[in-house]
C-alpha positions in Angstrom: 0.0 0.0 0.0 1.6 3.3 -1.0 2.3 5.5 2.0 0.7 8.6 0.5 -2.5 6.6 0.0 -2.4 5.6 3.7 -1.9 9.2 4.7 -4.8 10.3 2.4 -7.1 7.7 3.9 -6.2 8.8 7.4 -6.8 12.5 6.7 -10.1 11.8 4.9 -11.3 9.7 7.8 -10.3 12.4 10.4 -12.0 15.0 8.3 -15.2 12.9 8.4 -14.8 12.4 12.2 -14.8 16.1 13.0 -11.1 17.1 13.2 -11.1 20.8 12.4 -7.4 21.7 12.1 -4.3 20.0 11.0 -0.9 21.5 11.9 1.8 19.8 9.8 5.4 19.9 10.8 7.8 19.2 7.9 9.9 16.1 7.7 10.7 13.2 5.4 8.9 10.3 7.1 5.8 12.5 7.6 6.0 13.7 3.9 3.1 11.4 2.8 0.8 13.6 4.9 2.1 16.7 3.1 1.3 15.2 -0.3 -2.1 14.1 0.9 -2.8 17.6 2.3 -1.7 19.2 -1.0 -4.0 16.9 -2.9 -7.0 18.1 -0.8 -7.5 15.0 1.4 -8.4 17.2 4.4 -11.2 19.7 4.0 -10.6 21.7 7.2 -7.9 24.2 8.1 -4.4 22.8 7.3 -1.2 24.7 7.9 2.5 24.0 7.9 4.3 24.9 11.1 8.1 24.8 11.4 8.6 24.0 15.1 6.9 21.0 16.7 6.8 22.4 20.2 5.1 25.6 18.9 2.7 23.5 16.8 1.8 21.4 19.9 0.9 24.5 22.0 -0.9 26.1 19.1 -3.0 23.0 19.1 -3.6 23.4 22.8 -4.8 27.0 22.1 -7.1 25.7 19.3 -8.5 23.1 21.7 -9.2 25.8 24.3 -11.5 27.5 21.8 -13.5 24.3 21.1 -11.6 23.1 18.0 -10.5 19.5 17.5 -6.9 19.8 16.2 -4.3 17.3 15.0 -0.6 17.8 14.9 1.5 15.8 12.3 5.2 15.2 13.1 8.0 13.2 11.6 9.8 10.4 13.4 12.5 10.6 16.1 13.1 13.7 18.3 10.2 15.5 16.6 7.8 13.4 18.6 9.5 14.3 21.9 9.1 18.0 21.1 5.4 17.5 21.7 5.7 16.2 25.2 5.1 19.6 27.0 1.9 20.3 25.0 0.7 16.7 25.5 1.1 17.0 29.3 -0.8 20.4 29.3 -3.6 18.9 27.2 -3.8 15.8 29.4 -4.1 17.7 32.7 -6.3 20.4 31.2 -8.6 17.8 29.6 -8.2 19.2 26.1 -8.8 17.0 23.0 -5.7 16.8 20.7 -4.5 14.2 18.2 -0.8 13.5 17.6 -0.1 11.9 14.2 3.4 10.7 14.5 5.0 9.3 11.4 7.3 6.3 12.2 9.8 3.9 10.6 8.4 0.5 9.7 9.1 -2.4 12.1 12.1 -3.7 10.2 13.9 -0.4 10.7 13.4 -0.2 14.5 16.2 -1.3 16.8 18.8 -1.8 14.1 20.5 1.6 14.1 18.4 3.2 11.4 18.5 7.0 11.2 15.7 8.9 13.0 14.3 5.7 14.4 13.4 5.2 18.0 10.8 3.6 20.2 8.0 6.1 19.7 5.0 3.9 19.9 3.4 4.6 23.2 6.0 7.4 23.8 3.6 9.5 25.9 2.7 6.7 28.3 -0.1 7.6 30.7 -0.4 11.1 29.5 -2.5 10.2 26.5 -6.0 8.7 26.6 -5.1 6.2 23.9 -2.2 5.1 21.7 -2.9 3.6 18.3 -0.4 1.9 16.0 -1.2 1.8 12.3 0.7 -0.1 9.6 0.5 1.0 5.9 -3.0 0.0 4.7 -5.7 1.1 2.3 -8.9 2.9 3.2 -11.2 0.5 4.9 -13.9 0.2 7.6 -11.2 -1.2 9.9 -9.0 1.8 9.5 -11.9 4.2 10.1 -12.8 2.1 13.1 -9.4 2.6 14.6 -9.5 6.3 14.0 -13.1 6.6 15.3 -11.9 5.1 18.6 -9.0 7.5 18.7 -11.1 10.6 18.1 -13.7 9.3 20.7 -10.9 8.9 23.3 -9.6 12.4 22.6 -13.1 13.8 23.0 -13.8 11.8 26.2 -16.5 9.7 24.7 -18.5 7.7 25.5 -17.4 8.0 29.1 -14.1 9.5 30.1 -12.0 12.6 30.2 -11.0 14.4 27.0 -7.3 14.6 26.3 -4.5 13.9 23.8 -4.3 10.7 21.8 -1.3 9.4 19.8 -1.8 7.8 16.4 1.6 6.3 15.4 1.8 5.6 11.6 4.5 3.4 10.1 5.4 4.4 6.5 7.5 2.4 4.1 9.2 3.7 1.0 8.2 5.2 -1.3 7.2 8.2 0.7 6.2 10.1 -2.5 3.1 9.7 -4.7 3.1 6.6 -6.9 1.9 7.0 -10.4 -0.9 4.5 -11.3 0.1 1.8 -13.8 -2.6 2.8 -16.2 -5.4 5.3 -16.5 -8.3 3.0 -16.2 -10.9 5.7 -16.4 -14.4 4.6 -15.4 -13.3 1.0 -15.0 -11.5 1.8 -11.8 -13.2 0.8 -8.6 -15.1 3.3 -6.6 -13.0 5.0 -4.0 -13.8 4.2 -0.4 -15.9 6.7 1.4 -15.4 6.9 5.1 -18.5 6.2 7.1 -17.3 6.8 10.7 -19.0 5.6 13.8 -20.3 8.6 15.8 -19.4 8.1 19.5 -21.4 10.3 21.7 -20.4 11.4 25.2 -22.4 9.9 28.0 -24.2 12.8 29.8 -23.6 13.2 33.5 -26.6 12.6 35.6 -27.2 15.6 37.9 -27.8 15.0 41.6 -30.3 17.1 43.5 -28.6 20.0 45.4 -30.5 19.2 48.6 -29.2 15.6 48.6 -25.5 16.4 48.6 -25.0 20.0 49.7 -27.4 20.1 52.6 -28.1 23.1 54.9 -25.5 25.8 55.0 -25.4 29.3 56.5 -22.2 30.4 54.9 -21.7 28.6 51.6 -19.5 29.4 48.7 -19.1 28.2 45.1 -15.5 28.1 44.0 -14.7 27.8 40.3 -11.3 26.9 38.9 -10.2 26.1 35.3 -12.7 24.1 33.4 -15.6 25.0 35.8 -19.1 23.9 35.0 -21.1 26.4 33.0 -23.9 25.9 35.5 -21.9 27.6 38.3 -23.8 30.9 37.9 -27.1 29.0 38.0 -26.1 27.2 41.2 -25.2 30.5 42.8 -28.4 32.3 41.9 -30.6 29.4 43.1 -28.7 28.7 46.4 -27.5 32.2 47.4 -23.9 30.8 47.6 -21.6 33.6 46.4 -19.6 32.6 43.3 -15.8 33.1 43.5 -13.9 32.3 40.4 -10.3 32.2 39.1 -9.7 34.3 35.9 -9.4 31.2 33.6 -12.4 29.3 35.1 -14.8 30.4 32.3 -17.2 31.6 35.0 -16.5 35.3 34.4 -18.0 35.1 30.9 -21.5 34.6 32.4 -21.0 37.3 35.1 -22.3 37.4 38.7 -18.8 36.6 40.0 -17.7 38.2 43.3 -14.1 39.6 42.8 -11.1 39.4 45.0 -11.5 35.8 46.0 -8.1 35.5 47.7 -8.7 38.6 49.8 -12.1 37.4 50.9 -11.1 33.8 51.8 -8.0 35.0 53.6 -10.0 37.5 55.7 -11.8 36.7 59.0 -14.9 36.2 56.8 -13.3 33.1 55.4 -13.3 31.4 58.8 -17.1 31.5 58.8 -17.5 29.3 55.7 -19.3 26.0 56.4 -19.9 24.6 52.9 -18.1 24.9 49.5 -19.1 23.6 46.1 -16.0 23.2 44.0 -16.1 23.0 40.2 -13.1 22.9 37.9 -9.5 23.0 39.1 -8.8 25.9 41.5 -4.9 26.0 41.6 -4.0 29.7 42.1 -4.6 30.4 45.7 -3.1 29.0 48.9 -6.0 30.5 51.0 -8.5 28.6 48.8 -6.5 25.3 49.2 -6.4 25.9 53.0 -10.2 26.4 53.0 -10.8 23.2 51.1 -8.7 21.3 53.6 -10.6 22.4 56.7 -12.3 19.5 58.3 -15.2 21.7 59.5 -16.2 22.7 56.0 -18.4 20.4 53.9 -16.7 20.2 50.5 -18.8 19.1 47.5 -16.8 18.4 44.3 -18.6 18.6 41.0 -16.6 16.9 38.3 -17.8 14.5 35.5 -14.3 13.0 35.1 -11.5 11.4 37.1 -9.2 12.4 38.7 -11.3 15.1 40.4 -9.7 17.9 42.5 -9.3 17.0 46.1 -5.7 17.7 47.0 -6.2 17.4 50.8 -8.5 14.4 50.6 -11.2 16.3 52.5 -14.1 16.1 50.0 -17.4 15.1 51.6 -18.9 13.9 48.3 -18.0 13.9 44.6 -20.8 14.2 42.0 -20.6 14.3 38.2 -23.2 17.1 37.9 -25.5 19.0 40.2 -29.0 20.3 40.0 -29.7 23.9 41.2 -31.2 24.2 44.6 -35.0 24.1 44.6 -35.7 25.3 48.1 -35.8 29.1 48.8 -32.6 30.7 49.9 -32.5 30.6 53.7 -32.3 33.9 55.5 -28.9 33.1 57.1 -27.4 32.3 53.7 -28.8 35.5 52.1 -27.4 37.5 55.0 -24.0 35.8 54.5 -24.0 36.5 50.8 -24.7 40.2 51.5 -21.7 40.2 53.9 -19.5 38.7 51.2 -20.5 41.3 48.6 -19.9 44.1 51.2 -16.5 42.7 52.0 -15.6 42.5 48.3 -16.5 46.2 47.9 -14.3 47.1 50.9 -11.5 45.0 49.5 -11.8 46.8 46.2 -11.5 50.2 47.9 -8.5 49.1 50.0 -6.8 47.6 47.0 -7.4 50.8 45.0 -5.8 52.8 47.9 -2.9 50.4 48.2 -2.1 50.6 44.5 -2.7 54.3 44.3 0.0 54.9 47.0 2.6 53.0 44.9 4.5 53.7 41.7 1.7 52.5 39.4 4.3 50.5 37.5 3.7 47.0 38.9 2.3 43.8 37.3 -0.8 44.4 39.3 -1.3 47.9 37.8 -0.6 46.4 34.4 -3.3 43.7 34.9 -5.9 46.4 35.7 -4.9 48.5 32.7 -5.1 45.5 30.3 -8.5 44.5 31.7 -9.9 48.0 31.3 -8.6 48.7 27.8 -9.3 45.4 25.9 -12.4 43.6 24.8 -11.4 40.3 23.1 -10.1 37.1 24.6 -7.3 37.2 27.2 -4.4 34.8 27.4 -2.6 35.0 30.8 0.8 33.6 31.5 0.5 30.8 34.1 3.0 32.5 36.5 2.6 36.0 37.9 0.2 37.5 35.3 -2.8 35.2 36.1 -2.2 35.8 39.8 -2.1 39.5 39.3 -5.4 39.4 37.5 -6.9 37.2 40.3 -5.7 39.5 43.1 -6.2 43.0 41.7 -8.7 43.2 38.8 -12.1 44.2 40.0 -14.1 42.6 37.2 -13.6 40.4 34.1 -17.3 40.1 33.5 -18.2 38.9 30.1 -14.6 38.1 29.3 -13.2 34.9 27.8 -9.9 34.2 29.7 -7.4 31.4 29.0 -4.4 30.3 30.9 -2.3 27.1 30.7 -3.1 25.9 34.2 -3.2 22.2 33.3 0.5 22.0 34.3 0.8 25.7 35.2 4.0 25.9 33.2 5.4 28.9 31.2 6.2 26.7 28.1 4.5 27.5 24.8 2.5 30.5 26.0 2.9 32.6 22.8 2.1 29.5 20.6 -1.0 28.9 22.7 -2.1 32.5 22.2 -1.7 32.1 18.5 -3.8 28.9 18.5 -6.5 30.8 20.5 -6.4 33.6 18.0 -6.8 31.1 15.1 -9.5 29.2 16.8 -11.4 32.3 17.8 -11.4 33.9 14.4 -8.7 36.5 15.1 -6.2 35.4 12.5 -5.7 36.0 8.8 -7.4 38.5 6.7 -11.0 37.5 7.7 -10.9 38.2 11.4 -13.5 38.9 14.1 -15.1 42.2 15.0 -13.1 45.2 13.9 -10.8 46.5 16.6 -11.0 43.4 18.7 -7.9 41.2 19.2 -6.5 38.6 21.4 -4.4 40.0 24.2 -1.7 37.8 25.8 0.0 39.0 29.0 3.2 37.2 30.1 6.4 37.7 32.0 9.7 38.3 30.3 11.0 34.7 31.0 7.8 33.2 29.6 8.2 35.3 26.4 11.9 34.4 26.0 11.1 30.8 26.5 8.8 30.8 23.6 10.3 33.5 21.4 10.5 31.3 18.3 6.7 31.2 18.3 6.7 34.8 17.2 7.3 33.3 13.7 4.1 31.3 14.2 2.2 34.5 15.1 3.6 36.2 12.0 2.9 33.4 9.6 -0.7 33.0 10.7 -1.2 36.8 10.8 -2.7 36.6 14.2 -4.4 39.7 15.5 -2.6 39.4 18.7 -1.0 41.7 21.2 1.8 40.0 23.2 2.3 42.1 26.3 5.7 41.3 27.9 5.5 42.4 31.5 9.2 42.6 32.1 10.1 42.4 35.8 13.6 41.4 35.1 13.3 37.6 35.6 11.3 35.1 37.6 9.3 37.6 39.7 6.9 34.9 41.0 9.6 33.3 43.2 9.9 36.6 45.0 6.2 36.3 46.1 6.9 32.8 47.5 9.0 31.6 50.3 12.1 31.6 48.1 12.1 35.4 48.1 12.5 35.4 51.8 14.9 32.5 52.1 17.7 33.7 49.8 19.9 36.8 49.6 19.2 39.3 46.8 22.3 38.1 45.0 21.5 34.4 45.3 17.9 35.1 44.3 19.0 36.9 41.1 21.5 34.1 40.4 19.3 31.1 40.9 15.7 32.3 40.6 15.6 35.6 38.8 17.7 34.8 35.7 17.0 38.2 34.1 17.7 38.0 30.3 19.3 40.8 28.3 17.0 40.9 25.3 16.4 43.7 22.7 12.7 43.1 22.3 12.4 45.6 19.4 15.1 43.7 17.5 13.5 40.4 18.4 10.1 41.5 17.0 11.8 42.8 13.9 13.6 39.5 13.3 10.2 37.7 13.1 8.4 40.5 11.3 6.2 41.4 14.2 5.2 45.0 15.0 6.7 46.5 18.2 5.8 49.1 20.8 7.0 50.0 24.2 5.0 51.1 27.2 7.0 52.5 30.1 3.9 52.7 32.3 0.5 50.9 32.4 -1.3 54.1 31.4 0.8 54.2 28.2 -0.1 50.6 27.7 -3.8 51.4 27.8 -3.4 53.9 25.0 -1.5 51.4 22.9 -4.1 48.7 23.4 -6.9 51.1 22.5 -5.2 51.7 19.2 -5.0 48.3 17.5 -2.9 47.4 14.5 -3.4 44.5 12.0 -1.4 41.4 12.8 0.7 40.5 15.7 2.4 43.1 17.9 4.9 42.7 20.7 4.6 45.3 23.5 7.5 45.6 25.9 6.2 46.8 29.2 8.8 47.1 32.0 7.2 46.7 35.5 8.5 46.7 39.0 8.7 43.4 40.8 6.8 44.7 44.0 6.7 41.3 45.6 5.4 42.8 48.9 2.1 43.8 47.2 0.9 40.3 46.6 0.6 39.3 50.2 -0.6 42.8 51.1 -3.5 42.5 48.7 -4.3 39.0 49.8 -4.4 40.1 53.4 -6.0 43.5 52.7 -9.1 42.6 54.8 -7.2 40.9 57.7 
């Protein structure tokens, strides 16, 4: 079976199974996929991407927007380049297909070039691993691929995540001319008829059966929270606290300053918490969920659910809104929480107003106030700054790679989000709206090569580099207190000497500099076409993070 025919059959089947994007990374062993893509075997969005690591995180970004992407890589180390993105997709429960081209069996373990043991390379971090030998289009092939796509989507019962399809190709890797042009006498080509595998719906449990009576209840939403969180809050009177990337802010009705509220004396009154998604930002939240006097109800349709301290009272796949009227004690408690949030906002305003106005916290407020489109927040200090200091993200779509909470691939993820959200290429979303990505300087440097990806895809994307001269997050943790300033800069800070204007120019990306958050607001209010890198120096101001967290204490 010619390898190009196998690649064509795979792509046609994936197209029929709902794959929306193919990101192709060039290579010789993966070349059959290139020929098949060029011949039109895939009807969705197909693009060539030079760097495998960038392609992997662009696929993560696409998956965050609801797309179903596939990444094609050649054999050898190219497969290993996808490991960080596969881990992020696995822990964030994002569907992603890895199509890894491989040497045939006779070339493995004999010293052949670019041959390694890549079947099952990702181990437990993928939902499934499928090995395919060269073969013609057939119901059997479609069946294997249907199972792979179903596993990636978490159907019929499971968690979405990455899946590896490892395809062995034999020479020739180029198209084979037919022996004769048989015209109408040729057999009809196989038309994929994939099996639709539907996700099993979670059965909601009555609120009264699992939450019980509460006088001081909260709903806490982390990344991947249920879209019903607002409905639960309205019906029960439980105030809704939400991390920026939880998805809950899009629907509104979120009480801001969650860390300040839970760290205050008010937090000690909480007697019940409904947790949805993965709250990972706040130590005060984790301490609350570990308290033995608090009834913790975890709502999660998949395993493993979030219960770091092993303190959950009950875990349910879904939850019905409360049917009984809100009790007077709970209503009074909710009013106290709202009043405390207003007071926290006033105190945070005063605290920041007394400072230089040039911190990551000030920058977060400026970005939130001057942008409208999707936000992508670096998983280190930026997402924490938004969580601590921004008074509202109501109506906003916010993304952050909190599956593994790493800095890797943040620019590429933002490009994928721009592509999946319609903010890339000539036909883009509403005029004046763009994706805005905020990240620290180390995060930007770590993924600088993905500026090429942003340029090639013409992403309408502002990349705001909040430059605090290195790893500022460590200064807000115990490491900032445990080391001398010199040792901190040597082992934790690692400030990089980078000419960001030259870096942007090297990749054909527009550049601007904002020496203060107010200047940044003006820049963001004046969008340009395509990607733009904005260098925004900020002060580290590590003392402000605990000060804001404890502003009500």
